[in-house]
C-alpha positions in Angstrom: 105.2 84.0 110.0 103.0 84.5 113.0 103.1 87.6 115.1 101.6 87.8 118.5 101.2 90.9 120.7 104.8 90.9 122.0 106.8 93.5 120.1 109.7 92.1 118.1 112.2 94.6 116.6 113.7 92.0 114.4 110.4 90.8 113.0 109.4 94.4 112.1 112.4 94.8 109.7 110.9 95.8 106.3 113.1 93.3 104.4 111.8 90.5 106.6 108.2 91.5 106.5 108.2 91.6 102.7 108.8 87.8 102.8 106.2 87.2 105.5 102.5 86.1 105.7 100.9 87.7 108.8 98.3 85.6 110.6 96.3 87.2 113.3 94.9 85.0 116.1 91.7 86.5 117.6 90.9 86.2 121.3 89.0 83.1 122.2 85.7 83.4 123.9 85.6 81.8 127.3 83.2 79.0 126.2 85.7 78.1 123.4 88.8 77.5 125.6 90.0 74.0 126.1 92.6 72.5 128.5 95.4 70.5 126.6 93.9 67.0 127.2 90.5 68.1 125.8 92.2 69.9 122.9 94.1 66.8 121.8 91.0 64.6 122.2 89.0 66.8 119.9 91.9 67.1 117.5 92.4 63.4 117.3 88.7 63.0 116.3 89.0 65.4 113.3 92.6 64.6 112.3 91.7 62.2 109.5 89.4 64.9 107.9 92.2 67.5 108.3 94.7 65.2 106.6 92.2 64.4 103.8 91.5 68.1 103.1 95.3 68.8 103.0 95.8 65.9 100.6 92.9 67.0 98.4 94.4 70.6 98.2 97.9 69.2 97.4 96.4 67.0 94.7 94.5 69.8 93.1 97.5 72.1 93.4 99.6 69.5 91.5 97.0 69.2 88.8 96.6 72.9 88.3 100.2 74.1 88.8 101.4 73.7 85.2 98.6 76.0 84.0 99.1 78.8 86.5 101.2 81.8 85.4 101.9 85.1 87.2 101.8 88.2 85.1 103.6 90.3 87.8 105.2 88.0 90.4 105.3 89.2 93.9 108.3 88.7 96.3 107.2 85.1 97.1 106.2 84.1 93.6 106.3 80.3 94.1 104.1 80.7 97.1 101.6 82.8 95.2 101.5 80.4 92.3 101.1 77.3 94.6 98.3 78.8 96.7 96.5 79.9 93.5 96.7 76.3 92.2 95.2 74.9 95.3 92.4 77.3 95.8 89.6 75.5 94.2 89.9 72.4 96.5 89.8 74.8 99.5 86.3 76.2 98.6 87.7 79.5 97.3 86.6 81.4 94.3 89.1 81.8 91.3 91.5 84.5 92.2 90.4 84.8 95.8 93.6 83.3 97.2 95.7 85.9 95.4 93.4 88.8 96.4 93.8 87.6 100.0 97.6 87.4 99.7 97.6 90.9 98.1 95.8 92.3 101.1 98.1 90.5 103.4 101.1 92.1 101.6 99.6 95.5 102.0 99.3 95.0 105.7 103.0 94.0 105.8 103.9 97.2 104.0 101.9 99.2 106.4 103.3 97.4 109.4 106.9 97.8 108.2 106.4 101.6 107.6 104.5 102.3 110.8 107.1 100.5 112.9 110.0 102.6 111.5 110.8 106.0 112.9 112.2 106.9 109.5 108.9 106.7 107.6 107.3 110.0 108.5 110.3 112.3 108.0 111.3 110.4 104.8 107.8 110.8 103.4 107.9 114.6 104.3 111.2 115.0 102.5 109.9 112.9 99.4 107.0 115.3 99.2 109.4 118.3 99.2 111.9 116.6 97.0 115.3 115.7 98.2 118.7 115.1 96.5 122.1 114.9 98.2 124.6 112.7 99.9 123.5 110.1 102.5 125.5 112.2 105.0 123.3 115.3 104.1 120.2 113.3 104.4 121.2 111.9 107.8 121.9 115.4 109.0 118.6 116.6 107.7 116.6 113.8 109.3 118.4 114.3 112.6 117.2 118.0 112.6 113.6 116.9 112.0 113.4 114.5 115.0 113.4 115.0 118.7 116.3 114.0 121.0 114.3 110.9 122.3 113.8 109.6 118.8 117.5 110.0 117.9 118.5 108.2 121.0 116.2 105.2 120.3 117.7 101.9 119.3 115.9 102.0 115.9 117.3 105.5 114.8 120.3 105.1 112.5 123.2 106.7 114.3 125.4 107.1 111.2 125.0 107.7 107.5 126.0 104.1 106.5 123.3 102.8 108.9 120.8 105.2 107.3 121.7 103.9 103.8 121.2 100.2 105.0 117.8 101.1 106.6 116.5 102.9 103.5 117.6 100.1 101.2 115.6 97.7 103.3 112.6 100.0 103.3 112.8 100.7 99.5 110.2 98.1 98.3 107.8 99.1 101.2 108.1 102.8 100.3 107.7 102.2 96.6 104.3 100.5 97.5 103.1 103.8 99.0 104.5 105.9 96.1 107.8 107.0 97.5 110.9 106.5 95.3 114.5 106.1 96.7 117.2 106.3 94.1 120.9 105.7 95.0 123.1 107.1 92.2 126.7 106.4 91.4 129.4 108.9 92.3 128.9 112.2 90.4 131.7 114.4 88.9 132.7 115.4 92.5 132.9 111.8 93.6 129.7 112.0 95.9 127.3 109.2 95.9 123.7 110.9 95.8 120.4 109.7 97.2 117.1 111.1 96.0 113.7 111.0 97.5 110.6 111.8 95.4 107.0 111.0 95.4 105.8 109.1 92.4 102.7 110.3 90.5 100.8 107.3 92.0 101.7 104.4 94.1 102.9 101.3 92.3 100.5 98.5 92.1 100.9 96.1 95.0 99.3 93.3 93.2 100.1 90.8 90.6 97.7 89.4 88.0 97.5 85.7 87.7 96.6 84.2 84.4 95.3 80.7 84.7 94.3 78.3 82.1 92.8 75.5 84.1 91.1 72.7 82.3 
């Protein structure tokens, strides 16, 4: 997934970002800009080498793939395995591809949380410790926010919308040490949600064990 500078509310959804790879394109210097005709002329000149590099990477990936294992698979486990299998043909050091992917995932967690108006108040309640129904949590959060935030399109207007939003954010929140637990109905028939800060954030990375020949 490629993000540009244009805000996209759908693309910022936590569940979407957890399955995305962010690629940031830097501004081109004036001397590097090309018109379309020149771009395609230069591309055609190097296309055989690009294709050859891709085929070399695919060949190395197929050769190494049976020997790559993930100790703690991330959300896109197959992608992580494949990119690790291909890295040697791409001039990368062992484990560099996974480390880069882990850093990218950390950025997606941060982007998902920073783009959500729920993150700051939920983090505050987690530090204090909260346990109650979703309706009680919704009322508590509403009291913490300004009228302009509550009127925004991204603020959940009802308890069921809050529950859905928190479930989508759960993996991102766990990555920064905030646990959300939804329990079954208690003796009073209430469904309880709890917010707590874990002793330390869960590891965002997975360890790859590779036995390449």
